[in-house]
C-alpha positions as CSV (number, residue, x, y, z in Angstrom):
1,M,148.5,101.0,109.5
2,S,152.0,99.7,109.3
3,Q,153.1,96.7,107.3
4,S,153.7,94.7,110.6
5,S,150.1,95.4,111.8
6,L,148.3,94.3,108.6
7,P,145.4,91.9,109.4
8,S,145.6,88.2,108.6
9,A,144.2,86.8,105.4
10,E,141.3,85.3,107.4
11,A,140.4,88.7,108.9
12,T,140.7,90.4,105.5
13,S,138.3,87.8,104.0
14,Q,135.8,88.5,106.8
15,Q,135.9,92.2,106.1
16,S,135.7,91.6,102.3
17,A,132.5,89.6,102.8
18,R,131.0,92.6,104.6
19,I,132.0,95.0,101.9
20,L,130.7,92.5,99.2
21,K,127.2,92.9,100.7
22,Y,127.4,96.7,100.1
23,V,128.7,96.1,96.6
24,T,125.8,93.8,95.6
25,D,122.9,95.3,97.5
26,H,122.0,97.5,94.5
27,W,121.1,94.3,92.6
28,I,118.1,93.9,94.8
29,S,117.3,97.7,94.6
30,C,117.3,97.6,90.8
31,S,115.2,94.4,90.8
32,V,112.6,96.0,93.0
33,Y,112.6,99.1,90.8
34,M,112.0,97.0,87.7
35,A,109.2,95.0,89.3
36,A,107.5,98.3,90.2
37,K,108.0,99.7,86.7
38,L,106.5,96.6,85.2
39,N,103.5,96.8,87.6
40,I,104.0,93.2,88.7
41,A,102.3,93.7,92.0
42,E,99.2,95.2,90.3
43,I,99.1,92.2,87.9
44,L,99.3,89.7,90.7
45,T,96.5,91.2,92.8
46,A,94.1,89.2,90.7
47,G,95.9,86.0,91.8
48,P,99.0,83.9,91.1
49,K,100.2,83.9,87.5
50,D,102.8,81.8,85.7
51,I,105.9,83.3,84.2
52,T,104.7,83.0,80.6
53,E,101.6,85.0,81.3
54,L,103.5,87.6,83.3
55,A,106.0,88.0,80.5
56,S,103.1,88.5,78.0
57,C,101.4,91.0,80.3
58,T,104.6,93.0,80.7
59,N,106.1,92.5,77.2
60,T,109.3,91.1,78.7
61,H,111.6,88.2,78.0
62,T,110.3,85.1,79.9
63,T,113.6,83.8,81.1
64,F,114.9,87.2,82.2
65,L,111.7,88.0,84.0
66,Y,111.8,84.7,85.7
67,R,115.3,85.4,87.0
68,L,114.1,88.8,88.3
69,L,111.1,87.4,90.1
70,R,113.0,84.4,91.5
71,T,115.5,86.9,93.0
72,L,112.7,89.0,94.6
73,A,110.9,85.9,95.9
74,R,114.1,84.9,97.7
75,E,113.9,88.3,99.5
76,G,110.2,87.8,100.4
77,I,109.0,90.1,97.7
78,F,106.5,87.9,95.8
79,E,106.3,84.2,96.3
80,E,107.0,81.4,93.9
81,T,104.1,79.1,94.8
82,T,105.0,76.4,92.3
83,P,107.9,76.4,89.9
84,G,107.4,79.3,87.5
85,T,104.3,80.6,89.2
86,F,104.3,83.8,91.3
87,A,102.0,85.3,93.8
88,M,101.7,88.4,96.0
89,T,103.2,88.7,99.5
90,E,102.5,91.1,102.3
91,M,105.8,92.9,101.5
92,A,104.8,93.3,97.8
93,T,101.8,95.4,98.7
94,A,104.3,98.3,99.2
95,L,104.8,98.2,95.4
96,L,101.1,98.9,94.6
97,G,100.6,102.4,93.4
98,N,97.0,102.9,94.4
99,I,97.1,102.4,98.2
100,T,98.0,104.7,101.1
101,G,101.5,104.0,102.4
102,S,102.8,102.5,99.1
103,L,106.5,103.3,98.2
104,K,106.0,102.9,94.5
105,S,106.1,106.5,93.6
106,F,109.1,107.2,95.8
107,L,111.1,104.2,94.6
108,L,110.4,104.9,90.9
109,T,111.7,108.4,91.5
110,E,114.7,107.5,93.6
111,L,115.8,104.5,91.6
112,G,114.8,106.0,88.3
113,G,115.8,109.6,87.5
114,F,117.8,110.1,90.7
115,Y,119.8,106.9,90.4
116,S,122.4,107.9,87.8
117,P,124.5,110.3,90.0
118,W,125.2,107.5,92.4
119,G,127.0,105.6,89.7
120,D,129.2,108.6,89.0
121,L,130.1,110.0,92.4
122,Y,133.6,110.7,91.1
123,H,132.2,113.5,89.0
124,S,130.3,115.0,92.0
125,M,133.5,114.9,94.1
126,Q,135.4,117.2,91.8
127,P,135.8,120.8,92.8
128,D,134.5,122.1,89.5
129,N,131.5,119.8,89.2
130,D,128.3,121.3,87.8
131,G,126.0,119.2,90.0
132,P,122.7,118.0,88.6
133,R,123.2,119.8,85.3
134,H,125.8,117.2,84.4
135,Y,123.1,114.5,84.6
136,Y,119.8,116.2,83.9
137,S,120.7,119.4,81.9
138,A,118.9,121.3,84.7
139,D,119.7,122.8,88.1
140,Q,118.8,120.7,91.1
141,Q,115.5,122.5,92.0
142,D,114.4,122.7,88.4
143,Y,114.8,119.0,88.0
144,Y,112.9,118.4,91.2
145,H,109.9,120.4,90.0
146,P,107.8,117.4,88.7
147,F,108.2,115.6,92.0
148,M,107.9,118.3,94.6
149,A,104.1,118.6,94.5
150,T,103.4,114.9,94.6
151,D,102.7,112.5,97.4
152,T,104.8,109.4,98.0
153,G,104.6,106.4,100.3
154,Y,107.7,107.7,102.1
155,A,106.0,110.9,102.8
156,H,103.1,109.0,104.3
157,L,105.5,107.2,106.7
158,T,107.0,110.5,107.7
159,E,103.5,112.1,108.3
160,T,102.5,109.2,110.6
161,A,105.7,109.4,112.5
162,V,105.7,113.2,113.0
163,T,102.1,113.4,114.1
164,E,102.6,110.5,116.6
165,K,105.9,111.9,118.0
166,Y,105.2,115.7,118.2
167,D,102.5,117.6,120.0
168,F,101.5,120.6,117.9
169,S,98.6,121.7,120.2
170,P,100.6,124.5,121.9
171,F,100.7,126.4,118.6
172,N,98.0,128.6,117.1
173,L,99.6,129.0,113.6
174,L,102.1,126.8,111.9
175,T,103.9,127.7,108.6
176,H,105.2,124.8,106.6
177,I,108.1,126.1,104.5
178,G,108.6,124.2,101.3
179,G,105.3,122.4,102.1
180,G,105.0,120.7,98.7
181,S,101.8,118.8,98.2
182,G,100.5,119.8,101.6
183,S,100.2,116.2,102.8
184,L,102.2,116.7,106.0
185,L,100.5,120.0,106.9
186,T,97.1,118.4,106.3
187,A,98.0,115.4,108.5
188,I,99.1,117.8,111.3
189,L,96.0,120.0,111.0
190,K,93.7,117.0,111.1
191,K,95.4,115.7,114.2
192,T,95.3,119.2,115.8
193,P,91.8,120.6,115.3
194,A,92.6,124.0,117.0
195,L,95.6,124.7,114.8
196,S,95.7,126.8,111.6
197,G,98.3,126.5,108.9
198,V,100.2,128.3,106.2
199,L,101.8,126.4,103.3
200,F,104.7,128.3,101.8
201,D,106.4,127.1,98.6
202,E,107.4,128.1,95.0
203,P,104.5,129.5,92.9
204,Y,104.3,126.5,90.6
205,V,103.9,124.2,93.7
206,V,101.4,126.4,95.4
207,E,99.2,126.7,92.3
208,T,98.5,123.0,92.4
209,T,98.5,122.5,96.2
210,A,96.0,125.4,96.8
211,R,93.4,123.5,94.8
212,R,94.0,120.3,96.7
213,L,93.8,122.0,100.1
214,A,90.7,124.0,99.2
215,A,88.9,120.7,98.3
216,S,89.3,119.3,101.8
217,P,86.3,120.1,104.0
218,E,88.3,119.4,107.2
219,L,90.6,122.3,106.4
220,K,88.1,124.9,105.4
221,G,89.2,128.3,106.8
222,R,92.2,126.7,108.5
223,C,94.9,126.7,105.8
224,T,96.2,129.3,103.5
225,T,98.9,129.2,100.8
226,I,101.6,131.7,100.1
227,S,104.1,131.6,97.3
228,G,107.7,132.8,97.4
229,S,111.3,131.7,97.8
230,F,112.8,130.8,101.2
231,F,116.0,132.4,100.1
232,R,114.3,135.8,100.2
233,E,111.6,135.8,102.8
234,V,109.0,133.6,104.6
235,P,105.7,134.6,106.1
236,T,105.7,136.3,109.5
237,G,103.2,135.9,112.2
238,S,103.4,132.2,113.0
239,D,104.4,130.8,116.3
240,A,106.0,127.7,114.7
241,Y,107.8,127.1,111.4
242,L,108.3,123.6,109.9
243,M,110.8,122.4,107.2
244,K,110.9,118.8,106.0
245,Y,114.0,117.6,104.1
246,I,115.0,121.1,103.0
247,L,118.3,121.8,104.6
248,H,119.9,118.5,103.5
249,D,119.6,119.6,99.9
250,W,121.9,122.5,100.5
251,N,125.5,123.1,101.5
252,N,126.2,125.0,104.8
253,E,126.4,128.4,103.1
254,D,123.0,128.0,101.5
255,A,121.5,126.4,104.5
256,S,122.6,129.3,106.6
257,R,120.9,131.7,104.1
258,I,117.7,129.8,104.5
259,L,117.9,129.8,108.3
260,H,118.7,133.5,108.3
261,V,115.5,134.2,106.4
262,C,113.6,132.1,108.8
263,S,115.1,133.7,111.9
264,K,114.2,137.2,110.6
265,A,110.6,136.1,110.4
266,M,110.5,134.6,113.9
267,N,109.8,136.3,117.2
268,S,111.4,135.3,120.5
269,G,110.1,132.0,121.7
270,N,108.9,130.9,118.2
271,K,109.7,127.3,117.4
272,L,111.6,126.1,114.2
273,L,111.0,122.4,113.5
274,I,113.4,120.8,111.1
275,I,112.6,117.3,109.9
276,D,115.9,115.9,108.5
277,D,118.3,113.1,109.0
278,V,120.7,113.5,111.9
279,A,123.8,111.5,111.2
280,T,126.2,109.6,113.3
281,S,128.3,109.2,110.2
282,G,128.1,109.8,106.5
283,N,127.3,113.1,104.7
284,E,124.1,114.2,106.6
285,R,124.6,116.7,109.3
286,T,125.3,115.7,112.9
287,A,123.5,117.1,115.9
288,D,126.5,119.4,116.6
289,E,126.5,120.7,113.1
290,F,122.7,121.5,113.3
291,R,123.3,123.2,116.7
292,Q,126.0,125.4,115.1
293,L,124.0,126.3,112.0
294,L,121.0,127.3,114.2
295,A,123.1,129.2,116.7
296,E,124.6,131.3,114.0
297,Q,121.0,132.6,113.3
298,D,120.1,133.2,117.0
299,I,118.1,130.0,117.3
300,H,118.7,127.6,120.2
301,L,118.6,123.8,119.5
302,N,116.2,122.5,122.2
303,R,116.0,118.8,121.4
304,I,116.2,116.2,118.8
305,I,113.3,113.7,118.5
306,P,114.1,110.4,116.6
307,L,111.3,109.3,114.2
308,A,112.3,105.7,113.8
309,I,112.5,106.1,110.0
310,G,116.1,105.6,109.2
311,E,118.0,108.5,110.7
312,A,115.1,110.9,110.4
313,C,114.4,113.2,113.4
314,I,112.5,116.3,114.4
315,I,115.1,119.0,115.3
316,E,113.4,121.5,117.5
317,G,114.9,125.0,117.6
318,E,113.7,128.1,119.4
319,K,114.3,131.7,118.6
320,N,116.3,133.4,121.3
């Protein structure tokens, strides 16, 4: 942009106002995180409470807690029924940790341990960065271990969207690669009674998940677990393979290695279902980038099915 084509001060002010929203949105995110960490929603399920009692229950500073809850009430998360007294709202139920569909576990993870790198993206952009070890003294997958075998509200939203949008009935056997807690595979099997499943993941995940799956009478005889690494091999014999939010954790080189292993296990006509974000901008992969990654491993991209959860989609590939 040349000096002569610079926008007017008024136009710049308008764009600055848009940027300002991005700058300050994290204030609300952090406030939601703190309310979840303090179990405010759980406390208020018994009924409205004044700020003094809430501060006592949470061992927090009364004035600071009031500012926090007043901010969230302005967003519709909690309601200030009378000055200094707060109550639950419908939106606040998503912060309860003991109900299906809650986001509490997810947001405590994302805005807790996973939040720090966002404040130091400059380090991550450097060519010699050491990734998660800089923040967590661990490799990426090692740090994820405590979270990979747990259910979150976000996972529940994905399960609902996937089972509503995709028909698994043409398949006899589905392998979920990196299946974690087994919640998605369980949801698919319950929705598709004639389908059997294989959950494939790291040994430390499978050890816990196998017990959970075995305890479900609806899955008796229909689901097995196999441990291993998707960088080395995945089970053969399935007519469909599923990965949820796996490839977006890896650069193109590593993603190609994973897809190569999958392709080797697949027969012609087998389906590969990738649940991931398909970007129109930003750092997630675009449709063309997924198409190229798959084509390099002799897998044709058939279609992309939006899930109406952010940019999440089912990317359906088929082995040539």
